N, C-alpha and C positions, 0 to 999 in steps of 0.2 A: 597512531593507528588503533590502539586498544580503545581509546575514547570514541573514535568514530564507529568502531564495531559495536560498542555498548549502546551508543545512541541509535545506530542502525537497527539493532535488535529491539530497542524500545519503540522504534517507529511502528513496528507491526505487532508489538506486544499487547496482550490482553491479560487482565489480572487473573482470570481463571484458566488461562491457557498455558500448558507446559509443553514446549516443543524443544527440540534440539536446534539451536540457532547457529551451529557451526557452518551451515551452508552459506551464511552471510559473510564469513571472514574473507572470502575472495570475491565477494559481490561488488559491482560497481559502486554501490552506496557507501562502501567502506572507505572510499577515497574522500568523501565529503567531510567538511568541518562540522562541528556541533551546530553552529548557526545555519549552515547550509542544510543540514538534515532537518532542523526545525522548519525552515522555509519550504523545503520539499514536502514535508509532512502536511503543512498548512495548505500547500498547493493541491496535494492529493485530496484532502478533505473538501476543499472548495470545489474541486472538479466533481467529486462524488455528489455533492449537494446540488450543483447547478448545471453541469454539462448534460446535453441530451444523449440518449443511448447511441452507441456506435460512432460518436464524434471524438476523434483523437485530438488531444491537446498536448503541447510540448512544454517542458520546463528545462531550462539550462541553468546550471549553477553559475553564480556570479564570478567566482574565483577559480574553481576547479574545472578541469576538462571532464564534464559530466553532462549528459543529455538524457532525458527520460520522456517517453511518450506514454501517456495514460489514455486508455480508451474505456470509458464507462460503458457498461453493458446493461443488462436487464435489472429491474428493481423488483423486489418481492418482500412480503411480510413473513416473519417467522417468530413465533412465540412473543408477540407484542413488540418486536423490533423491526425497524426498517432496514432492509439489507440491499446490497448492490454488488454485482460482480463487476470486475474490471480487469483488463489486461494491462500490465505494466512492463514496458521494455526499456531497459536502461543500458547505456554505454558509457564507459570511462576508459579511455586509452585502450588497453588490451583486454579489458573486461567487458563482458556482455551477459545480461540476464534478462530472460523473458518468462513471464508466468501469468497465469490467470488466478486471481485472488477474489475472495469474498469478504466484504466488510459489512458490519452491522452496527446499529446504534439505537438507543432508546431516547425518544424525545429530542432534546437539543444537545445531548451529550456528544462527545467526539466519536468518530467512527473507530471501530476496533476490528482488528483482523479476526476472522472467524476460523475456528479449527477446521482444517481441510477434511477431517474425517467425519465432521458433523453431517448428519443426514439432512438433505434438503426436503422441504415439503413437496408433496406430489403436485403436479400441475392441476389446477382447478380446485385445490384445497383452500 
């Protein structure tokens, strides 16, 4: 379980981001194996890259009872980065988590979780 928690924290980690990750210890993603977390992460990134806005897509873990629905939302630019909001709703047996998250990336790099307290650019900027 500690390995899954560490990998789950790394899923949303950003090098410059310092957050309290304790909220993930009871999250549905904590039930996934390391390989499943890597696959889920790749699926999220692919969804953020390719799925149209407001189009939900679903991912099911191959071995664990875990399902997640990712709904990509608006795209925007911020400080030279491409960003995108998404809702992620995950279920695993008795655990459920739903949230709205912002991810950003530069060029062809991987998406990174954006600090939720970071200010968003004003519309029309």
